[in-house]
C-alpha positions in Angstrom: 112.4 129.0 102.4 110.9 126.6 105.3 109.2 124.1 103.4 111.6 124.2 100.6 114.6 123.7 103.3 112.4 120.6 104.8 111.7 119.2 101.6 115.0 119.1 100.3 116.3 118.2 103.6 114.1 115.0 103.6 115.3 114.1 99.9 119.0 114.6 101.0 118.8 111.9 104.0 118.4 108.9 102.6 121.9 109.5 101.3 123.5 110.5 103.7 121.9 108.6 106.9 120.9 105.4 108.1 117.8 103.9 107.3 114.4 103.0 107.9 114.0 107.2 107.2 110.6 108.8 109.3 109.2 112.0 109.6 107.5 112.8 113.2 104.8 113.6 111.8 103.7 114.9 108.6 106.8 116.9 107.4 104.7 119.7 105.3 101.0 120.0 105.2 100.4 118.8 101.7 99.5 115.6 100.5 101.4 115.5 97.5 104.5 116.1 98.6 103.7 113.4 101.2 103.1 111.0 98.6 106.1 111.5 97.1 108.7 111.0 100.2 106.5 107.9 100.9 107.1 106.6 97.0 111.0 107.5 98.1 110.6 105.2 101.5 110.2 108.1 103.5 107.4 107.0 105.8 105.7 109.1 109.0 106.1 108.6 112.5 103.0 109.5 114.1 104.4 107.9 117.9 107.3 107.6 119.7 108.3 104.1 120.8 110.4 102.9 123.4 112.7 102.1 121.0 113.8 102.4 117.2 116.6 102.5 114.7 116.9 104.8 111.7 116.3 108.6 111.2 113.7 111.0 112.2 113.2 114.1 110.8 111.8 117.3 112.5 108.7 118.4 110.8 108.9 122.0 109.1 106.5 123.3 112.3 109.2 122.2 115.3 108.3 119.9 117.9 108.2 120.6 121.8 111.3 120.0 123.0 110.5 116.6 125.1 109.1 114.7 122.3 112.7 115.1 120.5 114.5 114.2 123.7 112.3 111.0 123.6 112.9 110.5 119.8 116.8 110.1 120.8 116.1 108.4 123.9 114.4 106.0 121.4 117.8 105.4 119.4 116.8 107.5 116.8 119.3 109.6 114.7 117.1 113.0 114.7 117.7 115.6 112.0 116.3 119.2 112.4 113.7 120.5 109.6 112.2 123.0 112.1 111.6 125.9 109.4 114.2 128.9 110.8 111.1 131.3 111.3 110.1 128.9 113.8 113.0 128.3 115.4 113.3 132.4 115.6 110.0 132.2 117.7 111.2 129.6 119.8 114.1 131.4 121.0 112.1 134.6 121.8 109.7 132.5 123.8 112.8 130.2 125.6 114.9 134.1 126.0 111.6 135.9 128.3 110.3 132.4 130.0 113.5 132.7 131.3 113.3 136.1 132.6 109.7 135.4 134.2 107.7 136.4 131.5 104.1 134.6 130.4 104.0 133.7 127.0 101.0 134.4 124.9 100.3 132.8 121.6 98.7 134.1 119.0 97.5 131.2 116.6 95.4 128.1 116.3 95.8 125.9 119.0 95.8 122.4 117.4 98.2 123.5 114.6 101.5 121.4 115.0 103.3 124.8 115.0 102.0 126.4 117.9 101.7 123.0 119.4 105.5 122.8 119.3 105.9 126.8 120.4 104.0 125.8 123.5 106.1 122.9 124.4 108.8 125.6 124.9 107.2 127.4 127.1 107.6 125.5 130.2 104.1 124.9 131.0 103.5 128.9 131.5 102.3 129.6 128.2 98.6 130.5 126.7 97.0 130.5 123.3 95.0 132.2 121.7 92.9 132.0 118.5 91.1 135.3 118.5 90.5 138.8 120.1 88.1 137.6 122.9 90.0 135.0 124.1 93.2 137.6 124.4 90.7 139.5 126.3 89.9 136.8 128.5 93.1 136.4 129.8 94.0 138.1 133.0 96.1 140.8 133.2 99.7 139.3 133.6 102.5 141.7 135.2 105.1 140.8 132.4 103.9 139.1 129.3 105.2 138.7 125.8 102.6 137.7 122.5 104.2 135.8 119.5 102.4 134.9 116.7 101.9 131.4 114.5 104.4 132.5 112.0 101.5 132.1 109.1 98.7 134.2 111.4 96.2 136.1 109.8 97.9 139.4 109.6 94.5 141.2 109.8 94.1 139.6 113.2 97.8 140.4 113.9 97.0 144.0 113.6 93.6 144.3 115.5 95.9 142.3 118.8 98.8 145.2 118.7 95.7 147.9 118.4 94.4 146.3 121.4 97.3 145.9 123.3 98.5 149.5 122.3 95.7 150.8 124.4 95.0 148.0 127.0 98.0 146.2 127.7 101.0 148.5 126.7 103.3 146.9 129.2 103.4 143.8 126.8 106.0 142.9 124.5 104.7 142.3 121.3 106.4 140.9 118.6 105.1 140.4 115.1 106.5 137.2 114.2 103.9 136.0 111.1 106.8 135.2 108.4 107.6 137.8 106.0 106.8 135.4 103.1 103.4 134.8 104.3 102.5 138.5 105.0 103.7 139.4 101.6 101.5 136.7 100.3 98.0 137.9 102.1 98.8 141.6 100.8 99.2 140.3 97.5 96.0 138.0 97.4 93.9 141.3 98.8 95.4 143.1 95.8 95.2 140.3 93.3 91.1 139.5 94.3 90.8 143.2 93.3 91.6 143.1 89.5 90.4 139.7 88.5 87.0 138.0 88.0 87.4 134.9 89.9 90.4 133.4 92.3 92.0 130.1 92.7 93.8 129.1 95.4 96.0 126.2 95.4 97.6 124.0 98.4 96.4 121.4 100.7 93.8 121.4 102.6 95.1 121.0 106.0 97.5 124.1 105.5 96.6 126.7 107.8 98.0 129.4 105.5 96.5 128.4 102.5 92.9 128.7 104.2 93.7 131.9 105.3 94.7 132.8 101.7 91.1 131.3 100.8 88.9 133.5 103.3 91.1 136.3 102.4 89.9 136.4 98.9 86.4 135.3 99.9 86.0 138.4 101.9 87.0 140.4 98.5 83.5 139.5 97.6 85.0 137.5 94.4 84.6 133.8 93.8 87.3 132.6 95.2 88.4 128.1 95.3 90.5 126.3 97.3 92.0 123.4 95.5 94.7 121.1 95.8 95.2 120.1 92.6 93.7 120.7 89.0 91.6 117.6 89.3 89.6 120.1 91.1 89.2 122.9 89.4 85.5 123.7 88.5 86.1 124.6 85.3 82.2 125.4 84.3 81.7 127.8 87.0 85.9 129.9 85.8 85.0 129.6 81.9 82.5 132.7 82.2 85.7 135.1 83.9 87.5 137.0 81.8 90.0 137.3 84.2 91.3 134.6 87.1 94.1 134.8 90.0 96.3 132.0 90.9 98.3 132.2 94.1 99.6 129.6 96.4 99.9 128.3 99.7 103.6 128.1 101.1 104.0 124.5 101.2 102.5 123.8 97.8 105.0 122.6 95.2 105.8 124.4 92.2 104.4 121.3 89.9 101.1 121.8 91.2 100.9 125.3 90.8 101.7 124.5 87.0 99.4 122.0 86.2 96.6 124.0 87.9 98.4 127.0 85.4 98.0 125.0 82.6 94.6 124.0 82.7 93.4 127.4 83.1 95.3 128.3 80.6 93.8 126.2 78.2 90.3 126.6 79.4 89.4 129.2 76.7 90.5 126.8 73.9 88.3 124.4 75.2 85.5 125.9 74.4 86.9 127.9 70.8 86.7 126.8 67.8 88.6 127.8 63.9 91.9 129.8 64.1 92.0 130.8 67.7 92.2 126.8 68.6 93.9 125.6 65.2 96.8 128.4 66.6 97.1 127.3 70.4 97.0 123.5 68.7 99.9 124.0 66.5 102.1 126.3 69.3 101.6 123.8 71.8 102.3 121.1 69.2 105.4 123.0 67.9 106.7 123.0 71.4 105.9 119.5 72.6 107.5 118.1 69.3 110.6 120.3 70.0 109.9 121.2 66.2 110.2 125.1 67.2 113.6 124.3 68.6 114.8 122.9 65.5 113.7 125.5 63.4 115.4 127.7 65.7 118.9 125.6 65.6 119.0 125.4 62.0 118.3 129.5 61.9 121.4 129.5 64.7 123.5 127.6 62.4 122.7 130.2 59.7 123.5 132.8 61.5 127.4 131.2 63.1 127.8 130.9 59.2 127.4 133.9 57.9 129.5 135.6 61.2 132.0 132.8 60.0 131.7 134.6 56.1 130.7 131.2 54.8 128.0 131.3 51.9 126.9 128.2 49.4 125.9 125.0 50.5 123.2 125.5 53.5 123.8 121.3 54.6 125.0 122.2 57.5 121.5 123.8 58.6 120.5 120.7 57.9 122.5 118.6 60.3 121.8 121.2 63.1 118.2 120.9 62.6 118.3 117.3 62.1 120.4 116.7 65.0 118.8 118.9 67.7 115.2 117.3 66.7 116.5 114.0 67.0 118.4 114.6 70.6 115.8 116.8 71.8 113.1 114.4 71.3 114.8 111.7 73.1 116.0 113.4 75.7 112.4 114.4 76.5 111.4 110.8 76.3 114.1 109.9 78.6 113.3 112.8 81.0 109.2 111.6 81.4 110.3 111.4 85.3 111.4 114.7 86.1 108.4 116.3 83.0 106.1 114.8 85.4 107.1 117.4 87.9 108.1 120.1 85.7 106.1 119.9 82.6 102.8 117.6 83.0 101.6 117.8 79.5 104.8 116.9 78.0 104.7 113.7 80.0 101.8 113.1 79.1 102.3 113.9 75.3 105.9 111.6 75.3 104.2 109.1 76.9 101.0 108.7 74.4 103.1 109.3 71.4 106.5 107.5 72.6 106.7 105.4 69.8 106.2 107.6 66.9 108.6 110.3 68.7 111.2 107.9 68.5 110.6 107.0 65.1 110.4 110.6 64.4 113.9 111.0 66.6 115.7 108.2 64.9 114.9 109.4 61.4 115.7 112.6 62.2 119.3 111.5 63.6 120.1 109.1 60.2 118.7 112.4 58.2 121.6 114.5 60.0 124.1 111.8 59.9 123.6 111.3 56.0 123.8 115.0 55.7 126.9 115.1 57.2 128.6 112.2 55.2 127.4 114.2 52.0 129.4 117.1 53.8 132.5 115.1 54.1 134.4 112.4 56.6 135.0 115.0 59.0 131.6 116.4 60.0 130.3 112.5 59.4 132.6 111.4 62.0 132.5 114.4 64.3 128.4 114.3 64.5 128.6 110.5 64.6 130.6 111.0 67.8 128.2 113.2 69.4 125.1 111.5 68.5 126.7 108.2 70.5 127.8 110.6 73.6 124.5 111.9 73.3 122.9 108.0 73.1 124.5 106.8 75.9 124.6 109.4 78.3 122.3 107.5 80.0 123.8 104.1 80.0 126.3 102.6 82.4 130.2 103.1 80.9 132.3 102.4 84.0 132.4 99.5 86.1 131.2 99.7 89.3 133.8 98.3 91.0 135.9 101.1 89.5 133.9 104.0 90.0 133.1 103.2 93.8 129.2 103.3 92.4 129.4 107.0 91.5 129.9 108.6 88.3 129.3 105.2 86.4 127.1 107.2 83.4 128.0 110.8 81.6 124.2 112.1 83.6 126.3 111.3 87.0 128.3 114.3 86.2 126.8 117.3 88.1 126.0 120.0 85.2 126.8 117.5 82.6 124.1 118.0 80.5 124.1 121.6 80.5 127.6 121.5 79.1 127.4 118.8 76.6 124.5 120.4 75.1 126.3 123.8 75.1 128.7 122.4 73.3 126.8 119.8 70.9 125.1 123.0 69.6 128.3 124.7 69.3 130.1 122.1 67.3 127.1 121.9 65.4 126.0 125.3 64.8 129.6 126.7 64.2 132.0 123.9 63.9 130.4 122.2 61.3 129.5 124.7 58.6 133.1 125.6 58.9 134.1 122.1 58.4 132.0 121.4 55.8 133.3 124.2 53.9 136.6 122.7 53.8 138.5 125.7 56.1 139.0 123.7 59.4 139.2 125.3 62.6 139.8 129.2 62.2 139.9 131.5 65.4 137.0 133.1 63.5 135.3 129.9 64.4 136.6 129.4 68.1 134.8 133.1 68.4 131.8 131.6 66.8 131.7 128.6 68.6 132.1 130.4 71.9 128.8 133.0 71.0 126.6 130.8 70.3 127.9 127.9 73.0 127.4 130.8 75.8 123.7 131.6 73.9 122.5 127.8 74.5 124.4 127.7 77.9 122.1 130.4 79.0 119.1 129.3 77.6 119.5 125.9 78.9 120.3 127.2 82.3 117.4 129.1 82.5 115.0 126.3 81.6 116.8 124.3 84.4 116.3 127.2 87.3 112.7 127.0 86.0 112.5 123.4 86.2 114.5 123.1 89.6 112.1 121.7 92.1 111.0 118.9 90.0 114.7 118.3 89.0 115.8 118.4 92.9 113.2 115.7 92.9 114.0 113.3 90.2 117.7 113.8 91.8 119.3 115.8 88.7 122.2 117.6 89.4 121.4 120.9 87.1 123.7 124.0 87.5 120.9 125.7 89.9 120.8 123.1 91.7 125.2 122.8 92.1 125.4 126.3 92.9 121.9 127.5 94.2 119.2 129.5 92.3 119.9 132.8 92.6 123.8 132.3 91.8 122.3 130.5 88.7 120.4 133.8 87.5 123.3 136.0 88.2 125.6 133.6 86.1 122.9 133.8 83.4 122.8 137.5 83.6 126.2 138.1 83.3 126.9 135.6 80.8 123.9 137.3 78.7 125.6 140.9 79.4 129.0 139.9 77.9 128.0 137.8 75.0 127.1 141.4 72.9 130.2 143.1 74.3 132.0 139.7 73.0 130.4 139.9 69.4 130.8 144.0 69.1 134.1 143.8 70.3 135.1 141.2 67.6 133.4 142.7 65.1 135.2 146.3 66.2 138.1 144.6 66.1 137.9 143.1 62.6 137.8 139.4 63.6 133.9 139.1 62.6 131.8 141.4 59.8 129.3 143.8 61.1 126.7 140.9 61.3 127.9 140.5 64.4 126.6 144.1 65.8 123.2 143.0 64.8 123.4 139.4 66.4 124.8 141.3 69.4 121.4 143.3 70.0 119.4 139.5 69.3 121.6 138.1 72.3 120.2 141.1 74.3 116.5 140.3 73.7 117.4 136.6 75.7 118.6 139.1 78.6 115.2 141.3 78.7 113.0 138.2 79.0 115.4 137.1 81.8 114.8 140.5 83.4 111.1 140.2 82.8 110.6 137.0 84.6 112.5 138.2 87.9 110.1 141.2 87.8 106.7 139.0 87.3 106.3 140.6 83.7 106.7 137.7 81.6 103.6 136.1 79.6 102.5 132.9 80.9 102.9 129.3 79.6 103.4 128.6 76.0 103.7 132.4 74.8 106.4 132.6 77.3 108.2 129.1 76.1 107.9 130.6 72.3 109.6 133.6 73.0 112.3 132.4 75.1 113.3 129.9 71.7 112.2 132.6 69.4 115.7 134.5 69.7 117.6 131.6 68.1 114.9 132.4 65.2 115.8 135.5 65.2 119.3 135.3 64.6 118.8 133.4 61.8 116.5 136.2 60.4 118.5 138.7 61.0 121.4 136.9 59.3 119.6 136.3 56.4 118.5 140.3 55.8 121.9 141.2 56.6 123.4 138.9 53.8 120.4 140.5 51.4 121.5 144.0 52.2 125.3 143.0 51.8 124.9 141.6 48.2 122.9 144.2 47.5 125.2 146.9 47.9 
């Protein structure tokens, strides 16, 4: 939490405060994040000058109060990005120093957090790195013991036991961050259940190094890596199960790269059906062909819900449109995918030309099919295609927009909303228009169900990609309302959609197929619930499952129509 808060504060600062922008020392202990901030014009200030201009962010570890005073005296605007957990320790120290207590800090004396904590002791504090150093201190009349927030929990427990026996009058505060405690406990259990452990994080990150130490204490091979480039794949290939964990300052996209590299490992050395199946699955996902099939399946299900039979040209329209738009979206979104999905970013960078041609051919095929279905479907699809192509283009002159909202992509949450509306139109509205029925109440109900299902799918992937989207400045719904609220919204919607379909069928507004598709809608909720509990399959299999609920709606509708025809 503290790391994320510090990084988000830094990313927000250039738009809100005068430059140049600095961090006082490295913001966090992760070189990839530091490099990213430098690319965005946020540099490191190592020494405090006599005079300066611009804005300085206090690092997540905190600083001595004197340093902040000197920064302000030099003329800088100071923004405090200190982790709230560290601030809590600072406040404990300040409170008890005023009462005459001697502060003892259990931590690494050279760590920035400990240096900052020591600065709040008014010169009366002591730093100990081991139980032996604590024993060597004189017995103070009044003393408190606090801990560096990323301290080893086992060491703190030994200190607590010694204090209870030998210094019972000391006040002991367990100020180890609860996420640190949880992660250290988890790495012990994880190491017992796998053949090897990979710990991902900066070489200078104290909590990451402690995780690696705990993993090694289990006796299992443990590897501390900063990125996937550091992986010893030859050493890992003999392991049947590999456990992966990360330090607090490790960004999600680095974890994802490491995960992909290890997940691909069994297939690097395999041949035959297993490797071919893996490559096929990956190709279907990367090219959006799998999602294209899902769009066609959903369009078929929507047509059967509206009791439209006969010409299936709308299935081709839906598949062509979704394939075209999603390929183009991935081409334009390479910058975000460098963090969210590095494998997809590399794929689209390497095959940009051929994928652009496929997107163009698919788009033309969809428009041709819509034209064959009638002028109204053609014009509607043409408008939607133009909106999709102009999503990143400046449509409003700067003098009229004030520099904001010049493009559709500048509108917060617009991507999710437009994708949901577009799918609803091609999957629910176009079948009705192609059949010459117009837009009826039945069409409206099916449109709401279809759009809601796609909205849920899109928001869920935005939650998974929240960190990369945050870094490139995308204003997605999870970023607008927060990850937890977005998850609550998602689950509420997915609970409501089956009831919506069921009640519509019960009232005779939709056929009995609505009951079956209500169960299909519940699959997405089950996947999200599994994701929250950590029971999800990893990587490619998980993405295949998420989008399979679209294909399942088409299969269910097909079986229902065959059964209905035979009755």
